[in-house]
MOPAC internal coordinates of N, CA, C and O (Angstrom, degrees):
PM7 1SCF
backbone

  N    0.0000 0     0.00 0     0.00 0    0    0    0
  C    1.4455 1     0.00 0     0.00 0    1    0    0
  C    1.5333 1   110.89 1     0.00 0    2    1    0
  O    1.2310 1   120.01 1   145.02 1    3    2    1
  N    1.3218 1   117.59 1   -34.98 1    3    2    1
  C    1.4568 1   122.22 1  -177.79 1    5    3    2
  C    1.5266 1   111.72 1   -56.82 1    6    5    3
  O    1.2310 1   120.44 1   135.38 1    7    6    5
  N    1.3255 1   116.77 1   -44.62 1    7    6    5
  C    1.4721 1   120.46 1  -179.61 1    9    7    6
  C    1.5183 1   111.61 1   -65.64 1   10    9    7
  O    1.2310 1   120.29 1   141.74 1   11   10    9
  N    1.3389 1   117.04 1   -38.26 1   11   10    9
  C    1.4638 1   120.36 1   178.29 1   13   11   10
  C    1.5188 1   111.00 1   -66.03 1   14   13   11
  O    1.2310 1   120.38 1   137.59 1   15   14   13
  N    1.3208 1   116.88 1   -42.41 1   15   14   13
  C    1.4660 1   121.32 1   178.26 1   17   15   14
  C    1.5278 1   109.61 1   -61.41 1   18   17   15
  O    1.2310 1   120.35 1   134.19 1   19   18   17
  N    1.3179 1   116.94 1   -45.81 1   19   18   17
  C    1.4624 1   121.06 1   179.73 1   21   19   18
  C    1.5286 1   110.93 1   -60.66 1   22   21   19
  O    1.2310 1   119.96 1   140.29 1   23   22   21
  N    1.3201 1   117.68 1   -39.71 1   23   22   21
  C    1.4635 1   121.64 1   178.90 1   25   23   22
  C    1.5226 1   111.23 1   -60.36 1   26   25   23
  O    1.2310 1   120.31 1   134.04 1   27   26   25
  N    1.3369 1   117.01 1   -45.96 1   27   26   25
  C    1.4638 1   121.16 1  -179.53 1   29   27   26
  C    1.5192 1   110.18 1   -65.71 1   30   29   27
  O    1.2310 1   120.14 1   138.74 1   31   30   29
  N    1.3172 1   117.33 1   -41.26 1   31   30   29
  C    1.4677 1   120.38 1   178.01 1   33   31   30
  C    1.5312 1   110.18 1   -61.38 1   34   33   31
  O    1.2310 1   120.13 1   138.86 1   35   34   33
  N    1.3165 1   117.35 1   -41.14 1   35   34   33
  C    1.4673 1   120.51 1   177.89 1   37   35   34
  C    1.5208 1   111.04 1   -62.36 1   38   37   35
  O    1.2310 1   119.96 1   144.55 1   39   38   37
  N    1.3293 1   117.69 1   -35.45 1   39   38   37
  C    1.4617 1   121.60 1   177.60 1   41   39   38
  C    1.5305 1   111.09 1   -68.17 1   42   41   39
  O    1.2310 1   120.12 1   146.11 1   43   42   41
  N    1.3246 1   117.37 1   -33.89 1   43   42   41
  C    1.4646 1   122.64 1  -178.34 1   45   43   42
  C    1.5291 1   112.77 1   -82.41 1   46   45   43
  O    1.2310 1   120.19 1   155.79 1   47   46   45
  N    1.3022 1   117.24 1   -24.21 1   47   46   45
  C    1.4645 1   122.80 1  -174.04 1   49   47   46
  C    1.5368 1   113.78 1   -52.98 1   50   49   47
  O    1.2310 1   118.37 1   136.34 1   51   50   49
  N    1.3261 1   120.71 1   -43.66 1   51   50   49
  C    1.4764 1   119.27 1   179.93 1   53   51   50
  C    1.5354 1   113.25 1   -59.10 1   54   53   51
  O    1.2310 1   120.00 1   148.39 1   55   54   53
  N    1.3187 1   117.61 1   -31.61 1   55   54   53
  C    1.4615 1   120.11 1   177.42 1   57   55   54
  C    1.5270 1   110.99 1   -65.27 1   58   57   55
  O    1.2310 1   120.50 1   139.94 1   59   58   57
  N    1.3124 1   116.65 1   -40.06 1   59   58   57
  C    1.4557 1   120.68 1   178.04 1   61   59   58
  C    1.5274 1   111.15 1   -70.49 1   62   61   59
  O    1.2310 1   120.46 1   142.94 1   63   62   61
  N    1.3168 1   116.73 1   -37.06 1   63   62   61
  C    1.4618 1   121.25 1   179.40 1   65   63   62
  C    1.5317 1   111.57 1   -62.30 1   66   65   63
  O    1.2310 1   120.30 1   148.96 1   67   66   65
  N    1.3244 1   117.03 1   -31.04 1   67   66   65
  C    1.4641 1   120.67 1  -179.67 1   69   67   66
  C    1.5262 1   111.32 1   -60.08 1   70   69   67
  O    1.2310 1   119.94 1   151.12 1   71   70   69
  N    1.3217 1   117.72 1   -28.88 1   71   70   69
  C    1.4627 1   122.04 1   179.54 1   73   71   70
  C    1.5261 1   112.46 1  -106.00 1   74   73   71
  O    1.2310 1   120.34 1  -165.99 1   75   74   73
  N    1.3275 1   116.95 1    14.01 1   75   74   73
  C    1.4561 1   120.46 1   177.45 1   77   75   74
  C    1.5139 1   114.87 1    82.52 1   78   77   75
  O    1.2310 1   120.41 1  -166.67 1   79   78   77
  N    1.3284 1   116.81 1    13.33 1   79   78   77
  C    1.4632 1   120.81 1  -179.16 1   81   79   78
  C    1.5123 1   112.27 1  -107.19 1   82   81   79
  O    1.2310 1   121.61 1     1.01 1   83   82   81
  N    1.3062 1   114.52 1  -178.99 1   83   82   81
  C    1.4589 1   121.18 1   177.17 1   85   83   82
  C    1.5238 1   108.12 1  -163.55 1   86   85   83
  O    1.2310 1   120.93 1    -9.95 1   87   86   85
  N    1.3125 1   115.82 1   170.05 1   87   86   85
  C    1.4618 1   121.19 1   179.41 1   89   87   86
  C    1.5222 1   108.21 1  -142.07 1   90   89   87
  O    1.2310 1   121.29 1   -35.29 1   91   90   89
  N    1.3201 1   115.14 1   144.71 1   91   90   89
  C    1.4607 1   122.33 1   178.71 1   93   91   90
  C    1.5242 1   108.49 1  -124.20 1   94   93   91
  O    1.2310 1   120.36 1   -48.50 1   95   94   93
  N    1.3102 1   116.92 1   131.50 1   95   94   93
  C    1.4629 1   121.22 1   174.14 1   97   95   94
  C    1.5210 1   107.72 1   -76.16 1   98   97   95
  O    1.2310 1   120.76 1   -56.77 1   99   98   97
  N    1.3355 1   116.15 1   123.23 1   99   98   97
  C    1.4581 1   121.37 1  -178.97 1  101   99   98
  C    1.5241 1   110.23 1   -95.98 1  102  101   99
  O    1.2310 1   120.42 1   131.74 1  103  102  101
  N    1.3454 1   116.81 1   -48.26 1  103  102  101
  C    1.4597 1   119.56 1  -175.53 1  105  103  102
  C    1.5163 1   109.44 1  -167.69 1  106  105  103
  O    1.2310 1   121.18 1   -20.09 1  107  106  105
  N    1.3141 1   115.34 1   159.91 1  107  106  105
  C    1.4604 1   122.98 1   170.82 1  109  107  106
  C    1.5222 1   105.90 1  -128.07 1  110  109  107
  O    1.2310 1   121.01 1   -56.99 1  111  110  109
  N    1.3353 1   115.68 1   123.01 1  111  110  109
  C    1.4633 1   121.16 1   179.21 1  113  111  110
  C    1.5181 1   107.56 1  -129.53 1  114  113  111
  O    1.2310 1   121.12 1   -71.50 1  115  114  113
  N    1.3158 1   115.46 1   108.50 1  115  114  113
  C    1.4610 1   119.03 1  -175.80 1  117  115  114
  C    1.5180 1   109.09 1    61.62 1  118  117  115
  O    1.2310 1   120.43 1    54.15 1  119  118  117
  N    1.3237 1   116.79 1  -125.85 1  119  118  117
  C    1.4620 1   121.35 1   178.79 1  121  119  118
  C    1.5165 1   113.97 1   -92.45 1  122  121  119
  O    1.2310 1   120.05 1  -175.20 1  123  122  121
  N    1.3317 1   117.50 1     4.80 1  123  122  121
  C    1.4569 1   122.23 1  -178.62 1  125  123  122
  C    1.5236 1   110.50 1   -98.48 1  126  125  123
  O    1.2310 1   121.37 1   -48.81 1  127  126  125
  N    1.3290 1   114.99 1   131.19 1  127  126  125
  C    1.4542 1   121.98 1   176.58 1  129  127  126
  C    1.5250 1   107.20 1  -111.93 1  130  129  127
  O    1.2310 1   120.57 1   -53.53 1  131  130  129
  N    1.3114 1   116.51 1   126.47 1  131  130  129
  C    1.4614 1   122.20 1  -179.55 1  133  131  130
  C    1.5214 1   108.80 1  -107.27 1  134  133  131
  O    1.2310 1   120.98 1   -53.74 1  135  134  133
  N    1.3303 1   115.72 1   126.26 1  135  134  133
  C    1.4550 1   121.50 1  -179.46 1  137  135  134
  C    1.5213 1   109.71 1  -126.96 1  138  137  135
  O    1.2310 1   121.31 1   -21.06 1  139  138  137
  N    1.3240 1   115.09 1   158.94 1  139  138  137
  C    1.4634 1   121.62 1   175.11 1  141  139  138
  C    1.5304 1   106.64 1  -122.08 1  142  141  139
  O    1.2310 1   121.17 1   -57.41 1  143  142  141
  N    1.3346 1   115.36 1   122.59 1  143  142  141
  C    1.4546 1   120.35 1   176.36 1  145  143  142
  C    1.5207 1   109.02 1   -80.55 1  146  145  143
  O    1.2310 1   121.10 1   -33.50 1  147  146  145
  N    1.3332 1   115.51 1   146.50 1  147  146  145
  C    1.4553 1   120.63 1  -175.98 1  149  147  146
  C    1.5252 1   109.81 1  -134.97 1  150  149  147
  O    1.2310 1   120.97 1    -9.11 1  151  150  149
  N    1.3085 1   115.75 1   170.89 1  151  150  149
  C    1.4615 1   121.18 1   176.97 1  153  151  150
  C    1.5149 1   111.68 1    63.61 1  154  153  151
  O    1.2310 1   120.70 1    41.42 1  155  154  153
  N    1.3305 1   116.27 1  -138.58 1  155  154  153
  C    1.4591 1   121.03 1  -177.83 1  157  155  154
  C    1.5215 1   113.23 1   -67.83 1  158  157  155
  O    1.2310 1   119.70 1   168.21 1  159  158  157
  N    1.3176 1   118.18 1   -11.79 1  159  158  157
  C    1.4732 1   120.74 1   177.33 1  161  159  158
  C    1.5291 1   111.23 1   -69.91 1  162  161  159
  O    1.2310 1   120.26 1   155.09 1  163  162  161
  N    1.3281 1   117.11 1   -24.91 1  163  162  161
  C    1.4646 1   120.61 1  -179.64 1  165  163  162
  C    1.5266 1   108.26 1   -67.96 1  166  165  163
  O    1.2310 1   120.85 1   -59.87 1  167  166  165
  N    1.3089 1   115.98 1   120.13 1  167  166  165
  C    1.4579 1   121.00 1   178.64 1  169  167  166
  C    1.5109 1   114.80 1    79.46 1  170  169  167
  O    1.2310 1   119.85 1   179.45 1  171  170  169
  N    1.3076 1   117.89 1    -0.55 1  171  170  169
  C    1.4651 1   120.76 1   179.59 1  173  171  170
  C    1.5288 1   109.52 1   -67.73 1  174  173  171
  O    1.2310 1   119.93 1   -44.52 1  175  174  173
  N    1.3340 1   117.73 1   135.48 1  175  174  173
  C    1.4612 1   119.81 1  -177.66 1  177  175  174
  C    1.5308 1   114.32 1   -64.10 1  178  177  175
  O    1.2310 1   120.08 1   159.31 1  179  178  177
  N    1.3252 1   117.45 1   -20.69 1  179  178  177
  C    1.4675 1   117.95 1   179.27 1  181  179  178
  C    1.5336 1   112.64 1  -105.94 1  182  181  179
  O    1.2310 1   120.39 1  -164.13 1  183  182  181
  N    1.3225 1   116.87 1    15.87 1  183  182  181
  C    1.4664 1   119.21 1  -179.00 1  185  183  182
  C    1.5276 1   111.84 1   -63.30 1  186  185  183
  O    1.2310 1   119.87 1   145.13 1  187  186  185
  N    1.3314 1   117.86 1   -34.87 1  187  186  185
  C    1.4693 1   119.91 1   177.98 1  189  187  186
  C    1.5252 1   110.03 1   -63.45 1  190  189  187
  O    1.2310 1   120.09 1   142.48 1  191  190  189
  N    1.3275 1   117.44 1   -37.52 1  191  190  189
  C    1.4594 1   121.04 1   177.93 1  193  191  190
  C    1.5277 1   110.64 1   -68.88 1  194  193  191
  O    1.2310 1   120.91 1   143.33 1  195  194  193
  N    1.3227 1   115.86 1   -36.67 1  195  194  193
  C    1.4678 1   119.96 1   177.19 1  197  195  194
  C    1.5217 1   110.04 1   -59.68 1  198  197  195
  O    1.2310 1   120.59 1   137.27 1  199  198  197
  N    1.3181 1   116.48 1   -42.73 1  199  198  197
  C    1.4657 1   121.01 1  -178.77 1  201  199  198
  C    1.5261 1   110.20 1   -69.77 1  202  201  199
  O    1.2310 1   119.95 1   129.00 1  203  202  201
  N    1.3269 1   117.69 1   -51.00 1  203  202  201
  C    1.4707 1   121.24 1  -173.41 1  205  203  202
  C    1.5284 1   113.33 1   -77.32 1  206  205  203
  O    1.2310 1   120.47 1   132.57 1  207  206  205
  N    1.3286 1   116.71 1   -47.43 1  207  206  205
  C    1.4695 1   119.94 1  -175.14 1  209  207  206
  C    1.5284 1   112.83 1   -89.35 1  210  209  207
  O    1.2310 1   120.24 1   164.38 1  211  210  209
  N    1.3053 1   117.15 1   -15.62 1  211  210  209
  C    1.4598 1   120.41 1   179.06 1  213  211  210
  C    1.5121 1   112.35 1  -104.08 1  214  213  211
  O    1.2310 1   121.23 1   105.72 1  215  214  213
  N    1.3218 1   115.25 1   -74.28 1  215  214  213
  C    1.4604 1   120.17 1  -175.84 1  217  215  214
  C    1.5272 1   112.76 1   -64.62 1  218  217  215
  O    1.2310 1   120.27 1   132.62 1  219  218  217
  N    1.3262 1   117.09 1   -47.38 1  219  218  217
  C    1.4647 1   119.12 1  -176.29 1  221  219  218
  C    1.5238 1   111.54 1   -64.31 1  222  221  219
  O    1.2310 1   120.14 1   136.41 1  223  222  221
  N    1.3121 1   117.35 1   -43.59 1  223  222  221
  C    1.4663 1   120.03 1   179.86 1  225  223  222
  C    1.5303 1   109.92 1   -61.53 1  226  225  223
  O    1.2310 1   120.20 1   132.10 1  227  226  225
  N    1.3255 1   117.23 1   -47.90 1  227  226  225
  C    1.4687 1   120.51 1  -179.22 1  229  227  226
  C    1.5223 1   111.50 1   -62.05 1  230  229  227
  O    1.2310 1   120.60 1   136.00 1  231  230  229
  N    1.3352 1   116.45 1   -44.00 1  231  230  229
  C    1.4637 1   119.23 1  -178.60 1  233  231  230
  C    1.5232 1   111.85 1   -67.41 1  234  233  231
  O    1.2310 1   119.84 1   139.03 1  235  234  233
  N    1.3227 1   117.91 1   -40.97 1  235  234  233
  C    1.4674 1   120.14 1   179.47 1  237  235  234
  C    1.5280 1   111.41 1   -65.13 1  238  237  235
  O    1.2310 1   120.43 1   146.45 1  239  238  237
  N    1.3216 1   116.78 1   -33.55 1  239  238  237
  C    1.4632 1   120.32 1   179.59 1  241  239  238
  C    1.5179 1   112.22 1   -74.51 1  242  241  239
  O    1.2310 1   120.40 1   146.61 1  243  242  241
  N    1.3273 1   116.83 1   -33.39 1  243  242  241
  C    1.4552 1   119.76 1  -170.31 1  245  243  242
  C    1.5302 1   115.77 1  -106.10 1  246  245  243
  O    1.2310 1   120.29 1   164.72 1  247  246  245
  N    1.3339 1   117.04 1   -15.28 1  247  246  245
  C    1.4693 1   119.54 1  -176.62 1  249  247  246
  C    1.5275 1   108.90 1  -127.03 1  250  249  247
  O    1.2310 1   120.96 1   -66.73 1  251  250  249
  N    1.3097 1   115.76 1   113.27 1  251  250  249
  C    1.4668 1   120.37 1   179.10 1  253  251  250
  C    1.5257 1   110.23 1   -61.46 1  254  253  251
  O    1.2310 1   120.96 1   -45.67 1  255  254  253
  N    1.3173 1   115.76 1   134.33 1  255  254  253
  C    1.4426 1   121.29 1   176.51 1  257  255  254
  C    1.5089 1   115.52 1    98.47 1  258  257  255
  O    1.2310 1   119.70 1   164.79 1  259  258  257
  N    1.3298 1   118.17 1   -15.21 1  259  258  257
  C    1.4608 1   119.89 1   178.11 1  261  259  258
  C    1.5213 1   108.36 1   -73.76 1  262  261  259
  O    1.2310 1   120.61 1   -54.68 1  263  262  261
  N    1.3241 1   116.44 1   125.32 1  263  262  261
  C    1.4550 1   122.30 1  -179.93 1  265  263  262
  C    1.5210 1   112.80 1  -105.40 1  266  265  263
  O    1.2310 1   120.61 1   139.39 1  267  266  265
  N    1.3368 1   116.44 1   -40.61 1  267  266  265
  C    1.4617 1   119.29 1   179.36 1  269  267  266
  C    1.5151 1   110.34 1  -155.70 1  270  269  267
  O    1.2310 1   121.97 1   -21.15 1  271  270  269
  N    1.3332 1   113.83 1   158.85 1  271  270  269
  C    1.4567 1   121.51 1   177.50 1  273  271  270
  C    1.5200 1   107.21 1  -119.04 1  274  273  271
  O    1.2310 1   121.11 1   -49.42 1  275  274  273
  N    1.3175 1   115.49 1   130.58 1  275  274  273
  C    1.4555 1   121.60 1  -177.23 1  277  275  274
  C    1.5195 1   109.72 1  -123.23 1  278  277  275
  O    1.2310 1   120.85 1   -47.83 1  279  278  277
  N    1.3344 1   115.99 1   132.17 1  279  278  277
  C    1.4687 1   120.90 1   177.31 1  281  279  278
  C    1.5285 1   108.42 1   -87.91 1  282  281  279
  O    1.2310 1   120.96 1   -45.47 1  283  282  281
  N    1.3122 1   115.77 1   134.53 1  283  282  281
  C    1.4642 1   122.23 1   176.22 1  285  283  282
  C    1.5358 1   108.08 1  -119.69 1  286  285  283
  O    1.2310 1   121.17 1   -20.04 1  287  286  285
  N    1.3260 1   115.38 1   159.96 1  287  286  285
  C    1.4803 1   117.40 1   178.98 1  289  287  286
  C    1.4990 1   110.95 1  -103.16 1  290  289  287
  O    1.2310 1   120.10 1   180.00 1  291  290  289

């Protein structure tokens, strides 16, 4: 599952780069994916939406077993 999650994150990364942000995969534990936002995503008021409506939706659609995505600092 880790490789599949990383693949999807790599596909999403250019979208974050367009706004000066980035994301790092920290860990996958069961159905939980832990990511760290970087660059302009840190402190951005819509970063929670980026995680839930962007990364989580894409990962749940494309990687079996992903239940939620959580941002860590």
